[in-house]
C-alpha positions in Angstrom: -10.1 44.9 -4.5 -6.4 44.8 -5.2 -4.5 42.1 -3.2 -1.9 43.2 -0.7 1.6 41.7 -0.9 4.4 41.0 1.5 7.1 43.6 0.9 10.5 42.4 -0.5 13.4 41.9 1.8 17.0 43.0 1.2 19.8 40.7 2.5 22.1 43.5 3.4 25.2 41.3 3.6 24.8 40.3 -0.1 23.8 43.8 -1.3 26.6 45.6 -3.2 24.8 48.9 -3.4 24.5 48.9 -7.1 21.1 50.6 -6.9 19.5 48.7 -9.7 16.5 47.7 -7.6 15.9 51.4 -6.9 16.1 52.3 -10.5 13.7 49.5 -11.9 11.1 49.6 -9.2 8.0 51.3 -10.6 6.3 51.7 -7.2 9.2 53.6 -5.4 9.6 50.9 -2.8 13.4 51.1 -2.4 15.9 53.8 -1.5 19.6 53.8 -0.9 20.5 54.0 2.7 24.2 54.1 3.8 25.1 52.8 0.3 22.8 49.8 0.5 19.4 49.2 -0.9 16.6 49.3 1.7 12.8 48.9 1.7 11.3 52.2 2.7 7.7 51.9 1.3 7.0 48.2 1.5 3.2 48.7 1.5 3.5 50.3 -1.9 4.8 47.1 -3.5 2.8 45.8 -6.5 4.5 42.4 -6.6 6.0 42.9 -10.1 9.2 41.2 -9.1 11.4 43.6 -11.0 13.7 44.1 -8.0 14.5 40.5 -7.5 14.8 39.8 -11.2 17.4 42.5 -11.8 19.6 42.1 -8.7 23.0 40.6 -9.9 23.8 39.2 -6.4 20.4 37.7 -5.6 20.2 39.9 -2.5 16.5 40.5 -2.7 13.9 38.0 -1.4 10.6 38.5 -3.1 7.6 36.2 -3.6 7.2 37.0 -7.2 10.8 36.2 -8.2 11.8 32.7 -9.0 15.1 31.6 -7.6 16.6 30.3 -10.8 18.7 32.8 -12.7 17.2 32.0 -16.1 15.1 29.3 -17.8 18.1 28.1 -19.9 21.8 28.5 -20.5 23.1 30.7 -23.2 22.5 34.2 -24.5 19.2 36.0 -24.1 16.6 36.8 -25.4 15.3 33.3 -26.1 14.4 34.1 -29.7 16.2 36.0 -32.3 14.4 39.0 -34.0 14.1 36.9 -37.1 12.5 33.9 -35.2 10.1 36.2 -33.4 9.0 37.9 -36.6 8.4 34.5 -38.2 6.3 33.3 -35.3 4.2 36.5 -35.4 3.7 36.1 -39.2 3.0 32.3 -38.9 0.1 32.8 -36.5 -3.1 32.8 -38.5 -6.8 33.2 -37.6 -7.9 29.6 -37.9 -11.5 28.8 -38.8 -11.2 25.1 -39.8 -10.8 22.7 -36.9 -10.4 19.0 -36.6 -13.1 17.0 -34.9 -10.8 16.5 -31.9 -10.9 17.8 -28.4 -8.1 19.9 -27.1 -6.9 18.2 -23.8 -7.3 20.3 -20.7 -3.6 20.1 -20.0 -2.9 21.9 -23.3 -5.5 24.5 -22.5 -3.9 25.0 -19.2 -0.5 25.6 -20.9 -2.1 28.1 -23.2 -3.7 30.0 -20.3 -0.4 29.9 -18.5 1.1 32.0 -21.3 -1.5 34.6 -20.7 -0.3 34.9 -17.0 3.0 36.4 -18.2 1.5 39.2 -20.2 2.1 42.6 -18.6 -0.8 44.3 -16.8 -1.2 47.9 -15.7 0.3 48.4 -12.2 0.8 44.6 -12.2 -2.9 44.2 -11.3 -2.9 40.7 -12.9 -6.7 41.2 -13.2 -7.4 39.1 -16.2 -10.0 36.4 -15.7 -10.7 33.5 -18.0 -13.8 31.5 -18.8 -12.8 28.3 -20.8 -15.5 26.2 -22.3 -14.6 22.7 -23.4 -18.0 21.1 -23.2 -19.6 20.9 -26.7 -23.0 21.1 -25.1 -22.1 24.4 -23.3 -20.5 25.8 -26.4 -23.7 25.0 -28.4 -25.7 26.7 -25.7 -23.5 29.8 -25.8 -23.7 29.8 -29.6 -27.5 29.6 -29.4 -27.7 32.6 -27.1 -25.3 34.6 -29.2 -27.2 34.0 -32.4 -30.5 35.0 -30.6 -28.9 38.2 -29.5 -27.8 39.2 -33.1 -31.2 38.1 -34.5 -32.8 40.8 -32.3 -30.1 43.4 -33.2 -30.4 43.0 -37.0 -34.2 42.8 -36.9 -34.3 46.2 -35.2 -31.6 47.7 -37.4 -33.7 46.8 -40.5 -36.6 48.9 -39.3 -36.6 52.6 -39.6 -37.7 53.2 -36.0 -35.2 50.7 -34.6 -32.4 52.1 -36.6 -33.2 55.6 -35.3 -33.1 54.4 -31.7 -29.8 52.6 -32.3 -28.3 55.8 -33.7 -29.4 57.7 -30.6 -27.8 55.1 -28.2 -24.8 53.7 -30.0 -24.0 56.2 -32.8 -24.5 56.6 -36.5 -21.4 54.8 -37.6 -22.2 51.6 -35.7 -25.7 51.5 -37.2 -24.3 52.0 -40.7 -21.8 49.2 -40.1 -24.6 46.9 -39.0 -26.7 47.8 -41.9 -23.8 47.2 -44.3 -23.3 43.8 -42.7 -26.9 42.6 -43.2 -26.3 40.8 -46.6 -23.3 38.9 -45.1 -25.3 38.0 -41.9 -28.2 36.7 -44.0 -25.8 34.6 -46.1 -24.2 33.2 -43.0 -27.6 32.3 -41.6 -28.4 30.3 -44.8 -25.1 28.4 -44.4 -25.7 27.8 -40.7 -29.2 26.4 -41.6 -27.3 23.9 -43.8 -25.1 22.9 -40.9 -22.1 25.1 -41.4 -20.9 26.9 -38.3 -20.1 30.5 -39.2 -19.8 31.7 -35.6 -17.6 29.3 -33.7 -16.5 27.1 -36.7 -17.3 23.9 -34.8 -14.4 24.7 -32.5 -14.0 22.2 -29.6 -13.0 25.0 -27.1 -14.0 28.6 -26.6 -12.2 31.1 -24.3 -13.4 34.5 -22.9 -11.4 37.0 -20.9 -12.9 39.6 -18.7 -11.8 42.2 -16.0 -13.1 45.2 -14.1 -14.8 47.6 -16.3 -13.7 50.6 -14.2 -10.0 49.8 -14.6 -8.7 51.9 -17.6 -6.0 49.2 -18.2 -8.4 46.2 -18.3 -8.8 46.3 -22.1 -5.1 46.4 -22.6 -4.4 43.7 -20.0 -6.9 41.3 -21.4 -5.9 41.9 -25.1 -2.3 41.2 -24.3 -3.1 38.1 -22.2 -5.3 36.6 -24.9 -2.7 37.3 -27.6 0.0 35.6 -25.5 -2.4 32.6 -25.3 -2.8 32.6 -29.1 0.9 32.5 -29.6 1.4 29.7 -27.2 -1.5 27.8 -28.8 0.2 28.2 -32.2 3.4 26.6 -30.9 1.3 23.7 -29.6 -0.4 23.1 -32.9 -3.7 24.6 -31.7 -5.3 27.2 -33.9 -7.2 30.2 -32.6 -9.6 32.8 -34.0 -10.4 36.0 -32.1 -14.2 36.5 -32.0 -15.5 40.0 -31.8 -19.1 38.9 -32.3 -19.0 36.9 -29.1 -17.3 39.7 -27.2 -19.9 42.2 -28.2 -22.8 39.8 -27.4 -21.4 39.1 -23.9 -21.2 42.8 -23.2 -24.6 43.7 -24.5 -26.7 40.8 -23.4 -26.9 40.4 -19.6 -28.3 36.9 -20.0 -25.1 35.7 -21.7 -22.9 37.6 -19.2 -24.7 36.0 -16.2 -24.6 32.5 -17.9 -20.8 32.8 -18.2 -20.5 33.8 -14.6 -18.9 37.2 -15.3 -19.4 39.7 -12.5 -21.6 42.7 -13.1 -18.8 45.2 -12.7 -16.6 43.3 -15.2 -16.5 43.6 -19.0 -15.5 41.0 -21.6 -12.4 42.3 -23.4 -11.8 39.4 -25.7 -12.9 36.0 -26.9 -11.6 33.3 -29.2 -12.2 29.8 -30.5 -9.6 27.1 -30.2 -9.0 23.8 -31.9 -6.5 21.6 -33.8 -6.0 23.0 -37.3 -7.7 21.1 -40.1 -5.4 22.8 -42.7 -1.8 24.0 -42.7 -1.1 27.4 -44.2 1.7 27.1 -46.8 2.6 30.8 -47.2 3.0 34.0 -45.2 0.8 37.0 -46.1 1.6 40.6 -46.3 0.1 43.5 -44.4 -0.3 47.2 -45.1 2.7 49.4 -44.1 2.6 50.6 -40.6 0.7 53.9 -40.1 3.4 55.9 -38.4 4.0 59.6 -37.8 7.7 60.2 -37.0 8.3 63.2 -34.8 
């Protein structure tokens, strides 16, 4: 259930009547009354803080708005377009980690970055499960491998493949069948002690939210990506893990073990750890697939 918030308050004596709060509020909380802003639908507030953040006079009191005008002196935004593009291109999917734990204080800073990702209707409904115990990570890995062992055993058989086509679709079954040689090779490597699933990462993170909320996938993806960018600036590498995400959503045993509510779905997972290697060059990507209208 969505949390209810205290409505914002307008200090009429400081309000100059510019109307910016009315314009930026996505929930229609404000209206202009006698050339001053006033709260007319306070119970509609979604606590996004837009009103207090935009007010040039600081005339709006709101629990979501910090009192400081900005985090630093000087022009904004904090990064130039060139710096931001470099940060986005520097971040890599890291699969080689040092044998060194990531301190909980660092993980907390990484998760804090996720808090500031936008969410639909400001629901802030992203939940995190952070594993830093090597024993628990090993247990999660064991359950995930067991899940995929069952999946690929069934896809190999004619009858099992038929049932999968009925329930999940032809294209997914074809993709699984095409992946069998890679999976078998990965199993051989794992039998030799190489971790092809979590890459011996000292930390694993999962994000989940209500499955009925159409914005949950978007909310969780943005939050986890924010986390990955913050991790990169702290020298911590990350790798998004679709195998774990799928296992959580299709194996109720794993979902229960992680403590994810029944009406929630996992919308992202990643491994984290200090990078064993440093990448020396940027890589290119395909041109954007755009249709200009």
